[in-house]
C-alpha positions in Angstrom: 0.0 0.0 0.0 1.1 3.6 -0.7 3.0 4.9 2.4 1.5 8.3 1.9 -2.0 6.7 2.0 -1.0 5.0 5.3 0.1 8.3 6.8 -3.3 9.9 6.2 -5.5 6.8 7.1 -3.6 4.6 9.6 -5.1 5.1 13.1 -1.7 4.1 14.6 -0.1 7.2 12.9 -2.6 9.7 14.4 0.2 11.1 16.6 2.4 11.6 13.6 -0.3 13.5 11.7 -0.8 15.7 14.8 2.9 16.4 14.8 2.9 17.3 11.1 -0.1 19.6 11.6 1.7 21.2 14.6 4.8 21.8 12.5 2.8 23.7 9.9 0.7 25.6 12.4 3.8 26.6 14.5 5.4 28.1 11.4 3.1 31.1 11.5 4.0 32.5 14.9 7.6 31.4 14.5 7.7 33.4 11.2 5.6 36.5 12.1 6.5 36.9 15.8 10.1 35.8 15.1 10.5 38.5 12.5 9.6 41.2 14.9 11.8 39.8 17.6 14.7 39.7 15.2 14.2 43.1 13.7 13.8 44.7 17.1 16.8 42.7 18.5 14.9 41.5 21.5 15.8 37.9 21.4 17.5 38.2 24.8 14.2 39.5 26.3 12.3 36.7 24.6 14.8 34.2 26.0 14.3 35.4 29.5 10.5 35.1 29.1 10.8 31.6 27.7 12.8 30.4 30.6 10.6 32.1 33.2 7.8 29.9 31.8 9.3 26.9 33.6 8.5 28.6 36.9 4.8 28.8 36.1 4.8 25.2 34.9 6.4 24.0 38.1 4.0 26.0 40.3 1.0 24.6 38.4 2.3 21.0 38.7 2.9 21.6 42.5 -0.6 23.0 43.1 -2.2 20.2 41.2 -0.1 17.4 42.6 -0.5 18.5 46.2 -4.3 18.9 45.7 -4.2 22.6 46.6 -5.8 23.3 43.2 -6.7 19.9 41.8 -6.4 19.8 38.0 -4.7 23.2 37.7 -3.3 23.1 34.2 0.4 23.8 33.6 -0.4 26.0 30.7 -2.3 28.4 33.0 0.7 28.8 35.3 3.0 29.2 32.3 0.9 32.0 30.8 0.8 33.8 34.1 4.5 33.7 34.6 5.2 34.5 31.0 3.0 37.6 31.0 4.4 38.7 34.4 7.9 38.4 33.0 7.0 40.2 29.9 5.6 43.2 31.8 8.5 43.4 34.2 11.1 43.2 31.5 9.2 45.6 29.3 8.9 48.2 32.0 12.6 47.9 33.0 13.7 48.1 29.4 11.8 51.3 28.9 12.5 53.0 32.2 15.9 51.7 33.4 17.9 50.8 30.4 21.1 50.5 32.3 19.7 47.7 34.5 18.1 45.8 31.6 20.7 43.1 31.4 20.7 42.4 35.1 16.9 42.1 35.3 16.8 39.9 32.2 19.4 37.5 33.7 17.6 37.6 37.1 14.3 36.6 35.5 15.9 34.0 33.3 17.6 32.2 36.1 15.0 32.8 38.8 12.1 31.5 36.7 13.9 28.3 35.8 15.0 27.7 39.4 11.5 28.3 40.8 10.2 25.7 38.3 12.8 23.1 39.3 12.2 23.7 43.0 8.4 23.3 42.7 8.8 20.2 40.5 11.2 18.7 43.2 8.4 19.1 45.8 5.6 17.8 43.6 4.4 14.3 44.6 5.4 11.7 42.1 8.1 12.1 39.5 8.1 15.2 37.3 10.7 15.3 34.6 11.6 18.8 33.5 13.3 17.6 30.4 10.1 17.3 28.5 9.4 21.0 29.1 13.0 22.1 28.4 13.4 20.2 25.1 9.8 19.5 24.1 8.3 16.5 22.2 6.3 17.3 19.1 5.2 13.7 18.9 3.1 14.2 22.1 1.0 17.0 20.5 -2.7 16.5 21.1 -5.7 17.7 19.2 -6.3 20.2 22.0 -2.8 21.6 21.4 -3.5 21.9 17.7 -6.7 23.9 18.5 -4.6 26.2 20.7 -2.0 26.6 18.0 -4.7 27.4 15.4 -6.1 30.0 17.7 -2.6 31.5 18.2 -2.2 31.6 14.4 -5.4 33.5 14.0 -4.6 36.0 16.7 -1.1 36.6 15.4 -2.2 37.1 11.8 -5.0 39.4 12.8 -2.8 41.6 15.1 0.0 41.7 12.4 -2.6 42.8 9.8 -4.4 45.3 12.0 -1.4 47.0 13.5 1.2 46.4 10.8 2.0 50.1 10.1 2.6 50.8 13.8 4.7 47.6 14.2 6.8 48.4 11.2 7.4 52.0 12.1 8.2 51.2 15.7 10.5 48.4 14.7 12.7 50.4 12.4 12.5 53.9 13.8 11.1 54.4 17.2 11.6 58.2 17.2 9.7 58.6 13.9 6.9 56.4 15.2 6.6 58.5 18.3 6.5 61.7 16.2 3.6 60.2 14.3 1.6 59.7 17.5 2.2 56.0 17.9 2.4 55.0 21.6 5.5 53.0 21.2 5.8 52.1 25.0 2.4 50.5 25.0 3.1 48.8 21.7 6.3 47.4 23.1 4.6 45.9 26.2 1.9 44.5 24.0 4.5 43.0 21.7 6.3 41.3 24.6 2.9 40.0 25.8 2.2 38.4 22.4 5.7 36.9 22.4 5.0 35.6 25.9 1.8 33.8 25.0 3.4 32.5 21.7 6.3 31.1 23.7 3.9 29.2 26.1 2.0 27.6 23.2 5.1 26.9 21.1 7.3 25.4 23.8 5.7 21.9 23.4 7.2 21.8 19.9 10.9 22.4 20.5 10.9 23.0 24.2 12.0 26.1 26.2 15.7 25.8 25.6 15.5 25.7 21.8 12.5 28.0 21.3 14.5 31.2 20.7 16.5 29.5 17.9 13.2 28.9 16.0 12.1 32.5 16.7 15.3 33.8 15.1 16.8 31.4 12.6 13.9 31.3 10.0 13.6 35.1 10.3 17.4 35.4 9.9 17.2 33.4 6.7 14.3 35.5 5.4 16.1 38.7 6.3 18.8 38.0 3.6 16.3 38.7 0.8 13.3 40.5 2.3 12.8 44.1 1.4 10.3 45.0 4.2 8.9 43.5 7.4 6.0 41.9 5.6 8.3 40.1 3.2 10.4 39.0 6.1 7.4 37.6 7.9 6.2 35.7 4.9 9.7 34.3 4.1 10.3 33.4 7.8 7.0 31.5 7.9 8.0 29.5 4.8 11.5 28.7 6.2 10.0 27.7 9.5 7.5 25.3 7.8 10.4 23.9 5.8 12.7 23.4 8.8 9.9 22.0 11.0 8.7 19.5 8.3 12.2 18.4 7.5 13.2 18.1 11.2 10.1 16.0 11.9 10.7 13.7 9.0 14.4 13.3 9.8 13.7 12.8 13.5 11.1 10.1 12.8 13.4 8.4 10.3 16.5 8.3 12.4 14.7 7.9 15.7 15.9 11.3 17.1 14.2 14.1 19.0 12.4 16.0 16.3 12.7 19.4 18.0 16.5 19.1 18.4 16.8 17.9 14.8 14.8 20.9 13.6 17.0 23.4 15.4 20.2 21.7 14.2 18.9 21.8 10.6 17.9 25.4 10.9 21.2 26.4 12.4 23.2 24.5 9.8 21.3 26.1 6.9 21.6 29.6 8.4 25.3 29.3 9.1 25.9 27.9 5.6 24.0 30.8 4.1 25.8 33.3 6.3 29.2 31.9 5.3 28.2 32.0 1.6 27.1 35.6 1.9 30.4 36.6 3.6 32.3 34.7 0.9 30.5 36.5 -1.9 31.1 39.9 -0.2 34.8 39.2 0.3 35.1 38.1 -3.3 33.4 41.3 -4.5 35.6 43.5 -2.4 38.7 41.6 -3.8 37.6 42.3 -7.4 37.1 46.0 -6.6 40.6 46.2 -5.2 
């Protein structure tokens, strides 16, 4: 029988179909949100938020495991910690620039440590590795619905506020002179990044999430002429990396998230090296 037919019809491969759908759905926030993160050079801020998420997950598991709040979902704790981290980092970045690095590092380390401590005190065994590195093969239909909702929200916000986002990303002073409330826009952007991180961490995990928010956007940035083009290109690159990483991970029995990031990193570094080589060659000819 045709293997492709088996993929779409075999009940035993339902988890693989869910993973493939997740790879496609995750490409939209990775591409759109990642482009803004890359252009605004806030990957460090996004990294701190992504690691603070573990604190919320650990707290939620502790509250549920100890029956303080039975059934309290980890995603709720993750969203709460992510949004709190986004607001704190955003305010500090805007009001106390000289202390930004210290606060980012503090939230990064403290969030992860809180998560590990709560997990250690949660009855039963809780393995943080699944949250740190993710497992796309465990994606459920409920996760797919959440990703689809995130896609819809991200696309709507990008369409509705594109002029403001583009102006603030490339020239904040000009944006302010045009009446755009850049401070509020910045906090709102970090909040969208925070929610995206929570919903995307299942795919590649917390540790490798920032790579997928920046590498596809970095590839798209080589040829894009504006932010919209970069978003579209980054989405396509993300879908390509995610699909290829899932296929290679399944074929070679390797973690799909890690394979995806390694593949994306290898392609990005190869493209960067080729670009540098062409530039040096051109400069040599001019001399």
